[in-house]
N, C-alpha and C positions, 0 to 999 in steps of 0.2 A: 332573833337568831334563826328560828324555824323559817321565817319568811325569807331570810337571806339564803338559807340552804335551798329552799324550794326554787327561788329565783335562779340560783346557780345551776341547779339541775335542769331547769327549763332552758336556760341559756346553752348548756352543753348539748342538750337534745337538738336544739335548733342548729347549733354549729355542726354537729355530726350529720344531721339531715342535709344541710347545705353542702357539706363535703361529699356526702354520698351522691347527692344530685349532680354536683360538679363532676365527680368521677364518672358518673353515668353519661353526662354530656360529653366528657372527654372521650369515652369509649365510642360513643355515637359519632363524634367528630372524626376519630381515627378510622372508623368504618367508612365514613363518607369520603375521607381522603383516599381510601383504597378502592373506590368505585372504578371498575374497569372501563377505560375509554372504549368507545365503539371503533371497530376497524373501519378504515376508509376504503372506498373503491370508486375510482373515477375512470370511466371508459370513453375513449374517443377513437376515431378512425382517420387514416390519412394515407398518402401515397408518396413514394420517393422513387426517383430514377437512379439506378446504379449501373454503370456500364451500358447505358442506353436502354435498360430494361426496367419497366414499371413494376414496383413492388407495392401492392396494397397491404396494409397491416392494421391490426387493432392494438392500440396502446392502453394498458391498464396501469394506472398509478395509484398506489394505495398502501395499506398495511394489512398484515395477516396476524391474527391472534394465535400465539403459540402457547402450548400447555406442556406441563411436565408429565412425568410418569404416573402421577396421581391425578391427572386430568385437571390440575389447577392452573389457571392462567398465569403466565410468567412474563410475557413480552408481546409488544406489538412490533412486528418486523416490517420495516418499510422496503418497498421494492417498486420497480417500474419494469413492466414486461411489454415486449414488442413481438407480436405473433403474426406471421404472414397469413393472409386470408387465402382460402382455397387449398386444395390438396389434402394430403393426409398428415395432419400435424403430429399424429402419434408416431410417425416414422421420420419426421424432419429433424435435423440436428438442432439442439438447443444448447445455448451457452449461458452459464451463470458467471457473472463478472462483478468484481469489487475492487476498490482501491485498498490502501493499506493504513499507514499511520504508525501504530494503531490509533484509531480515532478519526480516520478520514472517511467521509462519505464517498459515494461512487460518482459524484458530480464530474470529476476530472476525466475519467474514462468515458462517461456518459456523453459529455459535451465536447470532448476532445477528439474522439476517434470512433467510438463504437455505435452510438445512437444515431437516429435519423436527422438530428439537428446538431450543428457544430458552431461553437463559439469562434469568432474571428479575432485573432490576435496577430500583431506584427512581430514576427520572430526577432528576438533580441532588443525590441523596443518596449517602452513603457506604454502599454495599452490601458491607460488609467483615466482617460477623459471620455465621458459619455457624450452622446448616446453610443452604446455598444451595439455590435452587429452579430447576429447569428444567421446562418444560412442552412439550406438543406445539405446534408452531408453525403456527398457522393462517395466517400471513403468508408461508409458504414458497412457492417458485416451482415446486414439483414437479407441480402440476396443469398447468403450461404447458410445462415442459421437464425433461428429465433433467439431472442436476447432477453435475459432477465438481469437487470441491474440491482444489486443487493446493497442495502445500507445496514451494516451490523448495529447491534444495540448500542445506543449512545451517539449515533450519527443519524443524519437525515431526520426522519420522523420516528425512528425506532427508539423504543424506550422500555425499561422494565415496568411491569404492572403487578398488581396484587401484592403478595408477600415478597416477591423477588426484589433484589437490589442490584445495583451496578456491579458489585463485586462478583455476582453470579455469572457475569458475562465478560468481565474485563480481565482477561488473562489468556495466555496461549491456549491452554486446553479448554477453558470455558468457552472461548471464542470459536474454536474448532467444533466443539459439540453443538453450539447454538446455530452456527451457520449451516452445518451439515444437516441438522434436524429441520431447518427451514427448507433447504433444498429438497429433502425427502418429502416433506409435506407438500411443497409446490408440485412436485412430480405426481404425487397421488391425487391432489385436488384437480389437476389439469390434464390427467390422462397421458403423461409423458414417459411412462415406464419403458416403452419400447423405442424411444427416441435415442439416437446417438447423442451422448452427453459430453460437454466440455466445461472445464473451469478456466477462467482467466483472472489472474490476480496480479496487481501491480504493487511493487515495493514490499511492504509488510504483507501484502496479499500473497507473496511467495511463501512465507512461513505458514500462513493460513491454508494455502492450497496444498502444500505438502501434507499437512495434517488432515485436511478435509478429504482429500483423495483416499487416504487410508481409512479414515473414520467411516466414510460412506460405504466402503467395501466391507469392513469388518463388522459394522453395526447395522447396516441396512441392506447388505448384499447388492449395492449399486456399484456397477463397474463403469468406469469412464472410458471414452474413446480417446480423450486427450486432455492434457493440462498445458495451459499457456502461461508462462512466467515472464512478466514484463518488468524489467529492472528489478529483479527479485532480491529480497533480503531473506536469506534462508537460514543463516547461522549467526547467532548473537555474538560469537567470538570472532569468526573469520572476517566479518565486515564491520567491526566496531573498534575504531582506533581509540575511543575514549576509555576502553578497558585497560590501556597501558600494557598490552601484551604485544609480543613481537609480530605475530602473524598478520594482524590487520595492517601494520605499516608496510609490510611487504606487498600485500594485496592492493594497497592504495597507490603504490609508487607509479605504476604505469598510467594511472589517471592523472596524477600530478604532471607527468611528462606530457600527456596529451593536452592538458590545459595550458601549460607553458608554451607548447608548440602553437596552439591556437592563438594565444595573445602575443605571439612573437617576442617572447621574453628570454629566448635562448640564443647564444652566439652560434654562428655558422649553422643556422636553421636549415635542415634539409627540406626539399619541396615535397617529398613523399611522406605523408603521415604514417602509412602502414610500415614502411621500412624503419622509420624512427621508433615506432611502438614495439616492433619485434626486438630491436636492440635494447630498449628500456626494460622489456619483460625479461629478456635473458640476463640483463644486469641484476634485476631485482632478485631473481632466484639463484643465480650462480655466484654473485659477488656480494650483494647487499645482505641477503639472508644469512650467509655463513658468518659475517662479521657481527650481525645482531645476535646470533645464537651464541657466539663466543663471548660476548660481553666484554669485560675488562681483560679477558685473556687474549683478545685480538692485539696484534703487534701495532706499533706506531706506524709502520710502513703500510700494513693492511688498511688501517683506518684512514690514512692520508690518501691512499689510492681510491678508496671508496668515496671519500668526501669530494674529491675532485670530479668524479663521475656524477655524483649527485647534483653538483652545481651545473654540470654540463647538461644533464637531462631535465632539470627543473627550473633553471634560471634563478634559483635561490642560492645565495653565496655559501661556499663551503664553511665559512666562519659561522654563519647562522646555524647550519646543520650541525656543526661541531658543538656549539653552545647548547643546542637542543638534544645533544647526545644521540644524534642520527635519527631522531624520532619526532615527527611533526604530524599532528592530527589535521583533519581537513579544515577545521575552523582557522587554525593558525596559517595553514597554507593559503587559504582563500584571502586572508588578510595580507600576508607577507609578499605574495607574488606581485601585486600591483601597489604596494605601499607607497613607493616613490611617486606614483601618479595620483595619490590621494584617493584611490579606488579600492574596492575589493571585488572578488569574483563571486559568482553564485555557487551554491552548494547543490541544489537540485539540478541545475544546468550551469556548468562552469564556463560556458561561452558568455553568459550574461555577466554584466558588471554594473556597479553603481557607486556613487560617491560615498566614501567612508564617513561614518558618523563620528568616530573618534580616531583621529590619525595616529594617536600614540598607543592605542589599545593593542594587546597581544593577539587577540582573536577578532574575527569579524563580529559586528553587532547585529547584523540582519542579513538575510538572503535576498538580494535584489530581484531574484526570480519572482517571488510572491507578489510584491507590489506592482511588478511589471505586468503580470497576467491575471492575478487573483480577482481584482475588481470586475474585470470583464466576464470572467467565468461565473461569479456569484450573481451578477446582475442579469446576464442572459439566461442562466439556469432558472432563477426565480421568475423571470418574465415568461419563459417557456412553460414552466411547471404550473404556475398559477394562472397563466393565460391560456395557451394553446391546449394543454392537457386538462385544464379545468379543475385543478385541485383547489378546493375551497376550505381553507383552514387559516386561523390566525396564528398558528404555531410557527415558530422559526425553524427553517430547515438548517440543521446543524452541519456545516461543511467540515468543520474540524473540532472535535470535542476535547482535544488535549488529554485523551485518556491514557497516554503513555506515562503520565505522572503516577497513575494508580495501577498500572498494568502489572499483572503477575507474569513474570518472564520465564517461570519454571515450566518444565515439560516432561511428561512421562512418555518415553518412546514406546513404540509398539511392543507388546509382550512384556513390559516392565511396569510395575506399580511405583517404582522409585522415580521421583522427579529430580531431574538435573536442573541446576539453577539457571543455566543459559540454554535456550532452546536451539535445536538444529533439526528442522523437519526435512532436510535432505535425506536423513535416515528413514523417515516415514515414507518419503517418495520412492526411495530405492526399494523398500520392502513391498510397496504397492506395485511397482513395475515387475517385481519377481512374481507376485501372485496374480497379476493381470498382464501377461507378457505381450498383449496386443495394444496396451495403452502407450500412446506416444506423447512426447514432451517437446514443446517449442519454447525456446528461451530467446527473448528479444531484449537486447542490452545496448545502451549508449556508451560511447567512449568518454563523453564529457559529463559523467555522473559522479559527483562527489558524495552523494547520499548512499548509493549502493554501487561501488566501483566495479568495473568489469573484471578486475583481477580477482575479486572475491567471488564473482559469479563463476569464472573459470575454475577457481579453486574447488568450489562445492561440486561442480560437474565432474572434475577430474578425480575427486575422492569419493564418489558414490560407489558403494560396494555392490556392483552389478557386473554381470558377465559381458564380454565383448559383443555378444549377440544382442543383448538388451541395450547396450550403449548405442547401437545403430538406430534405436527408436528416439534418440535425442537429436533435435535440430537446433542449432544455435545461429542466430542472426545478429549482426552488429550494425550500429547506426552512428553516423557522425553528428550526434546530438547528445542531449542529456537524459535525465531521468524520464521525462515525458517527451520522448523523442518525436512523438506524433505532432508536436507543435512546429517542428522544423519541416518546411514544405517537401523537400526531397525525401526525408525520412518518413513523412506521413504516407507518401505514395508507396514506398518500400514496405512499410509496416502493413498496410492494407494488402499488398500483393503477397507478402509472406504468410499472413494470417489466413487469407483466402485459400492459398495453396495447401496449407496445413489441414484445414477443415475438409478441403476437397479430396484429399488422398484417402 
């Protein structure tokens, strides 16, 4: 019996020792898992001609290690910087640019319009068969400003490190803070405190820019010369028909009309798009909106009159609109407009169309824009980045992280600690314009954009709480193209001209 007891005790000691050893190994493994990756830094030099003028520049592709207030590493922030050689870089304009998503890398702006290399795609066609082509980009902005393309955490090569997690970056306010802190750090590390500074954000980059402009001023005392909003998404309510609120349907209506006009789906189609859109805009605010707001208090006569005009402007039958209770989101519209042709339109650019996957589905199943242009962008970017810029890593460059699924959409507006559930950083932008009255804003918006309709853009501009004097600092340019208007050749030239003029003033 004594022997058995001794054997049991010895066995327990061995088990406990093994468990302790395993726990220690687990802790060591955890520590190993949290080893901070080294920042990358790949430098090259090249030249580009813009308007006949040779621009020699240095390109730096890499990551910057960011730390928190306690000096603990929290993120590797990926970026690509293009700096003109010669002259006083400390006084030359510098632009910080990013796409949106949330969860989109800066590849689209980088290879679509801003950078020194451009992906070649055939507008409205499926550029999905390799080899793909990239060319020197004569529409680049490098003759006017140095350029820093930013990939927010979770996109490109940017990632949380150390004890940080994705949730520390994936939200409206978290994203504003991290991008602002990166910009401030870059300015310090590269001696750009005295440079004229610009932000350029596309799509969700609008919400980001509204917040970043305010955060830079309030937390870093960094004032901007200008903010450029490309196809901006500024207000979670005004531009989101999926919320089933009346305002987005009103704001979307003129883009539905533009799309129907483009695809020739309306009777007695006028030749002049602008005249047609002014009529559609007036109808949306003066007749459609009041009936929506009345709800079931609207008379049968009022409803019938509005339904007839909805069919006239959109090419979708009054019966369909009636059964939908006067409200159709962009997915249903993209499907219904070309249903009889077995097609659906694009969302990012409603000029695009593709064969429908399910002819009986209520909403479209895919956006033909992405398979039409996406493969060319991804292929040429990786070829350029890993080849010409010399980036050596086996890591995947994440073009779209799908972060919107985990995104915290709440936002604390300036001066408030309370977070509203749906962000609207047009409020932040307005307050920044008041505190920095020399800051100018350029808005670039396409008519055929079902992702961020131009009606929602007009709405946020018209409702900014600023004086008539400050309102003169806002310039709005429209393009007969979609969300990425710079893929449309005539709009690409206009985009470059408008942006260059804005920076030059």
